[in-house]
C-alpha positions in Angstrom: -42.9 -176.2 161.8 -44.7 -175.4 158.6 -43.1 -172.9 156.3 -45.1 -170.5 154.1 -43.9 -171.0 150.5 -42.7 -168.0 148.6 -44.9 -166.8 145.7 -42.1 -167.8 143.2 -41.9 -171.4 144.6 -45.7 -171.5 144.7 -45.9 -170.9 141.0 -43.9 -174.1 140.2 -46.9 -176.5 140.3 -48.9 -174.0 138.2 -46.1 -173.8 135.6 -45.8 -177.6 135.5 -49.6 -177.8 135.0 -49.6 -175.2 132.2 -46.5 -176.5 130.5 -47.7 -180.2 130.4 -51.2 -179.2 129.3 -49.7 -177.3 126.4 -47.8 -180.5 125.4 -50.7 -182.9 125.7 -53.1 -180.5 123.9 -50.6 -180.5 121.0 -50.2 -184.3 121.1 -53.8 -185.4 121.7 -55.8 -182.5 120.4 -59.5 -182.9 121.2 -58.9 -186.3 122.9 -57.1 -184.7 126.0 -60.2 -185.4 128.2 -59.7 -189.1 127.6 -56.9 -189.3 130.2 -54.0 -187.1 129.2 -55.3 -184.0 131.0 -56.1 -186.1 134.1 -52.5 -187.4 134.3 -51.2 -183.8 133.9 -53.4 -182.6 136.8 -52.2 -185.5 139.0 -48.6 -184.8 138.1 -48.9 -181.1 139.0 -50.6 -182.3 142.3 -47.6 -184.6 143.0 -45.2 -181.7 142.4 -47.2 -179.5 144.8 -47.3 -182.2 147.5 -43.5 -182.9 147.2 -42.7 -179.2 147.7 -45.2 -178.9 150.5 -44.1 -182.0 152.5 -40.3 -181.9 152.0 -39.7 -178.1 151.8 -42.5 -176.5 153.7 -43.0 -179.2 156.3 -46.8 -179.6 155.6 -48.2 -182.8 157.0 -49.5 -185.2 154.4 -52.7 -185.7 156.4 -53.5 -182.0 156.0 -53.2 -182.2 152.3 -55.2 -185.4 152.1 -58.0 -183.9 154.2 -58.1 -180.8 151.9 -58.3 -183.0 148.8 -61.1 -185.2 150.3 -63.1 -182.0 151.3 -62.7 -180.6 147.8 -64.0 -183.7 146.2 -66.9 -183.9 148.7 -67.7 -180.3 147.9 -68.3 -181.1 144.2 -70.2 -184.4 144.8 -73.6 -182.8 144.1 -72.2 -181.4 140.8 -71.0 -184.9 139.9 -74.5 -186.3 140.4 -75.9 -183.5 138.3 -73.5 -184.3 135.5 -74.6 -188.0 135.5 -78.3 -186.9 135.3 -77.5 -184.4 132.6 -76.0 -187.3 130.6 -79.2 -189.3 131.1 -81.3 -186.2 130.2 -79.4 -185.5 127.0 -79.7 -189.1 125.8 -83.4 -189.5 126.7 -84.3 -186.1 125.2 -82.6 -186.9 122.0 -83.9 -190.5 121.5 -87.4 -189.6 122.6 -87.6 -187.0 119.9 -87.9 -183.9 122.2 -84.7 -182.3 120.9 -85.4 -183.3 117.3 -88.9 -181.7 117.6 -87.3 -178.5 118.9 -84.8 -178.5 116.0 -87.6 -179.3 113.5 -89.8 -176.4 114.5 -87.0 -174.1 115.6 -85.3 -174.2 112.2 -88.6 -173.1 110.5 -89.1 -170.3 113.0 -85.6 -168.8 113.5 -84.2 -167.1 110.4 -80.5 -167.7 109.8 -79.7 -164.0 109.8 -81.0 -163.7 113.4 -79.9 -167.1 114.6 -76.9 -166.1 116.7 -78.5 -163.2 118.5 -81.8 -165.1 119.0 -79.8 -168.1 120.5 -78.1 -165.8 122.9 -81.4 -164.1 124.0 -83.3 -167.4 124.3 -80.6 -169.0 126.4 -80.5 -165.8 128.6 -84.3 -166.0 129.2 -84.2 -169.7 130.0 -81.2 -169.3 132.3 -82.9 -166.4 134.2 -85.9 -168.6 134.8 -84.0 -171.8 135.7 -81.1 -170.1 137.5 -78.8 -172.6 136.0 -76.5 -172.3 133.0 -75.8 -176.0 133.1 -79.5 -177.0 132.8 -80.0 -174.4 130.1 -77.1 -175.6 127.9 -78.0 -179.3 128.4 -81.6 -178.8 127.2 -82.5 -175.8 125.0 -78.8 -175.3 124.3 -78.4 -178.7 122.6 -81.5 -178.0 120.5 -80.2 -174.6 119.4 -76.9 -176.2 118.6 -78.7 -178.6 116.3 -80.6 -175.7 114.6 -77.3 -173.8 114.1 -75.6 -176.8 112.5 -78.5 -177.2 110.1 -78.2 -173.6 109.1 -74.5 -173.9 108.5 -72.9 -172.1 111.5 -69.6 -173.3 112.9 -69.4 -175.0 116.2 -67.5 -172.2 117.9 -70.0 -169.5 117.0 -73.0 -171.6 118.1 -71.5 -172.6 121.4 -70.3 -169.1 122.0 -73.8 -167.7 121.6 -75.3 -170.4 123.8 -72.8 -170.0 126.6 -72.8 -166.2 126.5 -76.6 -166.2 126.9 -76.7 -169.0 129.5 -74.1 -167.3 131.8 -75.7 -163.9 131.4 -79.0 -165.3 132.7 -77.3 -167.4 135.4 -75.5 -164.3 136.6 -78.6 -162.1 137.1 -81.1 -164.7 138.2 -82.1 -164.6 141.8 -82.5 -168.4 141.6 -78.8 -168.9 140.6 -76.6 -170.7 143.2 -73.5 -168.7 142.2 -75.4 -165.4 142.5 -76.7 -166.3 145.9 -73.2 -167.5 147.0 -71.4 -164.3 145.8 -73.9 -162.1 147.7 -73.8 -164.3 150.8 -70.0 -164.5 151.0 -69.7 -160.7 150.8 -72.7 -160.0 153.0 -74.6 -158.2 150.3 -78.4 -158.4 150.1 -79.3 -160.5 147.0 -81.3 -158.0 145.0 -78.9 -155.2 145.9 -76.2 -157.4 144.5 -78.1 -158.1 141.3 -79.1 -154.5 140.7 -75.5 -153.4 141.1 -74.3 -156.1 138.7 -76.4 -154.5 135.9 -73.9 -151.7 135.6 -71.3 -154.0 134.2 -73.5 -156.9 133.0 -75.8 -155.0 130.7 -73.1 -153.2 128.7 -71.2 -156.5 128.3 -74.2 -158.3 127.0 -75.1 -155.4 124.7 -71.7 -155.6 123.1 -72.0 -159.3 122.7 -75.4 -159.1 121.1 -74.2 -156.5 118.6 -71.3 -158.8 117.6 -73.7 -161.8 117.2 -76.2 -159.7 115.3 -73.5 -158.5 112.8 -72.0 -162.0 112.5 -75.4 -163.5 111.7 -76.0 -161.1 108.8 -72.5 -161.5 107.4 -72.4 -165.3 107.8 -72.9 -167.4 104.7 -75.5 -170.0 105.7 -76.7 -173.2 104.0 -79.2 -172.9 101.2 -82.9 -173.2 102.0 -83.0 -176.3 99.8 -80.4 -178.0 101.9 -82.2 -177.0 105.1 -85.4 -178.4 103.8 -83.8 -181.7 102.8 -82.2 -181.9 106.3 -85.5 -181.3 108.1 -87.3 -183.8 105.9 -84.6 -186.4 106.8 -85.0 -185.5 110.5 -88.8 -185.9 110.2 -88.3 -189.3 108.5 -86.0 -190.6 111.3 -88.1 -189.5 114.2 -91.8 -189.3 115.0 -92.0 -185.5 115.3 -94.9 -184.3 117.5 -95.9 -181.2 119.4 -97.0 -183.5 122.2 -93.3 -184.1 122.9 -93.0 -180.6 124.1 -94.9 -181.7 127.2 -91.6 -183.0 128.5 -89.8 -179.6 128.6 -93.1 -178.1 129.9 -92.9 -180.6 132.9 -89.3 -179.5 133.5 -90.3 -175.8 133.4 -93.1 -176.4 136.0 -90.6 -178.1 138.3 -88.2 -175.2 137.9 -90.8 -172.6 138.6 -91.8 -174.6 141.8 -88.1 -174.4 142.7 -87.8 -178.2 143.0 -84.2 -179.4 143.7 -82.1 -179.6 140.4 -81.4 -183.3 141.1 -85.1 -184.1 141.3 -85.9 -181.9 138.4 -83.4 -183.5 136.1 -84.3 -187.0 137.2 -88.1 -186.5 136.6 -87.4 -184.8 133.2 -85.2 -187.7 132.1 -87.9 -190.2 133.2 -90.6 -188.2 131.4 -88.5 -188.3 128.2 -88.1 -192.1 128.7 -91.9 -192.5 128.8 -92.2 -190.3 125.7 -89.6 -192.5 123.9 -91.7 -195.6 124.7 -94.8 -193.9 123.2 -93.4 -192.0 120.2 -90.1 -193.8 119.2 -90.5 -197.5 119.9 -88.8 -198.4 116.6 -85.7 -196.4 117.6 -85.6 -198.2 120.9 -85.6 -201.5 119.1 -82.8 -200.2 116.8 -80.7 -199.1 119.8 -81.2 -202.5 121.6 -79.9 -204.3 118.5 -82.0 -207.4 119.1 -83.6 -209.4 116.3 -86.9 -209.6 117.9 -89.1 -206.6 118.7 -90.7 -207.4 122.0 -91.1 -205.8 125.5 -87.6 -206.9 126.5 -86.1 -205.2 123.5 -88.0 -202.0 124.3 -86.8 -202.1 127.9 -83.2 -202.8 126.9 -83.2 -199.9 124.3 -84.7 -197.5 126.9 -82.1 -198.3 129.6 -79.3 -197.9 127.0 -80.7 -194.5 126.1 -80.0 -193.3 129.6 -76.4 -194.6 130.0 -74.9 -195.7 126.7 -73.8 -194.2 123.4 -76.7 -194.1 121.0 -76.7 -193.2 117.3 -79.7 -193.3 115.1 -79.1 -194.2 111.5 -80.8 -191.6 109.4 -79.0 -191.9 106.0 -77.4 -188.5 106.6 -73.9 -188.4 108.0 -74.3 -184.9 109.5 -77.6 -185.8 111.1 -76.1 -189.0 112.5 -73.4 -187.0 114.2 -75.9 -184.4 115.5 -78.2 -187.0 117.1 -75.4 -189.1 118.6 -75.5 -189.0 122.4 -73.3 -190.7 125.1 -75.6 -190.8 128.1 -74.3 -191.1 131.6 -71.2 -193.0 130.5 -70.2 -190.1 128.3 -69.8 -188.0 131.5 -67.3 -190.3 133.1 -64.2 -188.6 131.6 -65.5 -185.3 132.8 -66.1 -186.6 136.3 -62.7 -188.2 136.3 -61.1 -184.9 135.3 -63.1 -182.9 137.9 -61.8 -185.3 140.6 -58.2 -184.8 139.5 -58.7 -181.1 139.3 -60.0 -181.1 142.9 -56.9 -183.0 144.0 -54.8 -180.2 142.5 -56.9 -177.4 144.1 -56.9 -179.2 147.5 -53.1 -179.6 147.5 -52.5 -176.0 146.4 -54.8 -174.7 149.2 -53.5 -177.0 152.0 -49.9 -176.2 151.2 -50.4 -172.5 151.4 -49.3 -171.9 147.8 -52.6 -170.6 146.7 -52.6 -168.0 149.5 -49.0 -167.1 148.8 -49.7 -166.4 145.1 -52.9 -164.5 145.7 -51.2 -162.2 148.3 -49.4 -160.7 145.3 -52.7 -159.3 143.9 -53.5 -157.6 147.2 -50.4 -155.4 146.9 -51.9 -153.6 144.0 -55.0 -152.4 145.9 -54.0 -148.8 146.3 -56.8 -147.2 144.3 -60.2 -148.2 143.0 -58.9 -149.5 139.7 -56.2 -151.4 141.5 -58.7 -153.0 143.9 -61.0 -154.1 141.1 -58.2 -155.3 138.9 -56.6 -157.2 141.7 -59.9 -158.9 142.5 -60.5 -159.8 138.8 -57.0 -161.2 138.4 -57.2 -163.2 141.7 -60.7 -164.5 140.8 -59.5 -165.7 137.4 -56.3 -167.2 138.9 -58.3 -169.1 141.5 -60.7 -170.4 138.8 -57.6 -171.8 137.0 -56.0 -173.3 140.1 -59.0 -174.6 142.0 -60.9 -175.6 138.9 -64.2 -174.9 140.6 -66.3 -171.7 140.5 -67.9 -172.2 143.9 -64.5 -172.6 145.7 -63.1 -169.6 143.8 -66.1 -167.4 144.8 -65.7 -168.3 148.4 -61.9 -167.9 148.5 -62.0 -164.6 146.6 -64.7 -163.3 148.9 -62.9 -164.4 152.1 -59.6 -163.0 150.9 -60.8 -159.5 149.9 -63.7 -158.9 152.2 -61.6 -157.3 155.0 -59.4 -155.5 152.6 -62.4 -153.8 150.9 -63.8 -153.0 154.3 -60.5 -151.4 155.4 -60.3 -149.4 152.2 -63.9 -148.2 152.8 -65.5 -149.8 149.7 -69.0 -151.1 149.8 -69.4 -154.9 149.9 -71.5 -154.8 146.7 -68.5 -153.7 144.7 -66.7 -156.9 145.8 -69.7 -159.2 145.1 -70.1 -157.7 141.6 -66.4 -158.0 140.8 -66.4 -161.6 142.0 -69.2 -162.5 139.6 -67.5 -160.6 136.8 -64.3 -162.5 137.2 -65.2 -165.9 138.5 -68.7 -167.0 137.4 -68.5 -165.9 133.8 -64.9 -167.1 133.2 -65.4 -170.6 134.6 -66.5 -172.1 131.3 -63.5 -170.7 129.5 -61.0 -172.9 131.4 -60.8 -176.5 130.0 -60.1 -178.2 133.4 -62.6 -176.1 135.4 -65.9 -178.0 136.3 -67.9 -175.6 134.0 -65.4 -175.7 131.1 -65.4 -179.5 131.2 -69.2 -179.8 131.5 -70.1 -177.4 128.6 -67.4 -178.9 126.3 -68.8 -182.4 127.0 -72.5 -181.5 126.8 -72.1 -179.5 123.5 -69.4 -181.8 122.1 -67.2 -178.8 121.4 -63.8 -178.3 122.9 -63.3 -175.3 125.2 -60.6 -173.8 123.0 -63.0 -174.0 120.0 -65.8 -172.0 121.6 -63.6 -169.7 123.9 -63.0 -167.0 121.2 -66.7 -166.6 120.6 -68.0 -166.4 124.2 -68.0 -162.6 123.9 -70.1 -161.9 127.1 -67.7 -164.1 129.2 -64.6 -162.4 127.7 -65.9 -158.9 128.0 -67.4 -159.0 131.6 -64.0 -159.0 133.5 -62.7 -156.2 131.2 -66.0 -154.2 131.7 -65.6 -154.5 135.5 -62.2 -152.8 135.2 -63.4 -150.2 132.7 -66.3 -149.1 135.0 -63.8 -148.9 137.8 -61.6 -146.5 135.6 -64.6 -144.3 135.0 -65.6 -144.4 138.7 -69.3 -144.7 137.8 -71.4 -145.5 140.9 -68.4 -146.7 142.8 -69.0 -145.4 146.3 -67.3 -145.8 149.6 -69.3 -146.7 152.6 -69.7 -143.0 153.4 -71.4 -142.8 149.9 -68.7 -140.4 148.7 -68.0 -141.1 145.0 -64.4 -142.2 144.5 -62.8 -141.7 141.1 -59.6 -143.6 140.2 
């Protein structure tokens, strides 16, 4: 007979995970994604399995099935990651991103760069419904502009991610927004409207911080920026015609074409643009002595899957234009698979449910209910390493409890988004954290302190609960904490 593990015993694999991660981060630094973190996740999974099988009597087949189902559940995300790798490589080599950097640096004033970046990413994310696509396209271009203007990696990535996740959260096209409303049985636009109560104040505070930081930051001199832009223009064939590629992607997004198809077509369009506008660069990437059709084709294929670096004569620009294609996503995919193993084992063993049951005990008043949901959502994000799974589990766990307490389901759907969706990129081994760190080339711990919207949102959810503002029970009687 299967025994339900105690909360204390259930914390053992989590403590092993956190403890070993602290050690490997200290030893390997930014190279932990190369394999160390994956080994840590598998070790924590093994500890979980040993306790489950030998102490709790859980059948191995049950754990194995849960792990397989977890990995199958993220398989679309893995394909999207590969296509994002191909997209980032082709957009860079074709000159699309360099063109955006070239003109963007001239348009966006350094004093307003951070706040502009946050707003631009918000708008793009609302239209696309995807933080991942936003960061992998316009986000990379804005990152390049920020580097040219002298901003640190953390500040730039923080502004990009804050804006992208704000837009993702309030977009009716967002899969996480649709999922949170569906799991809790809340009409989509009712869910979005109710989220504005916590989301708008969180974003307002974030924009104020980015605005002040932009004015107080010491940027690169205009002469250095001009030299950098001239070097960029000399390395690439800069043309406004290249903006047709992002225009094609925008049209596909508006038509609500599948993300996989949209990313694939956008990457192919960039490949065609590379053949037309950057043939010399393709020959350089191919590394062959002769410049013929075979060399062009070889360089084009390498653009999609391999590491490419254009020699510009400027070390900073060389680093900025370096891309890793689909191959650069393999460590992230490997890490996601290992994270899904840990999440599956924790779920099948009953340890996840045992730990989260602790949070339910604090649901005596409004503040307690919201705080418990926030804590549980964040914890599930850490343990399952996947925002979709965390949204589903949090919704399933608290739906009946909220109903028994008389709270409207929109309170639960909003709190889930405040605690799960926006915190996912802040966890290094979460699918979102791994993806954004890989795409932007900035470690999670580097950008985490600057993702102000993502950090403020869970706290804002609790603050609003404390005030009791527009928190109504199903009888529409206002409840104050």
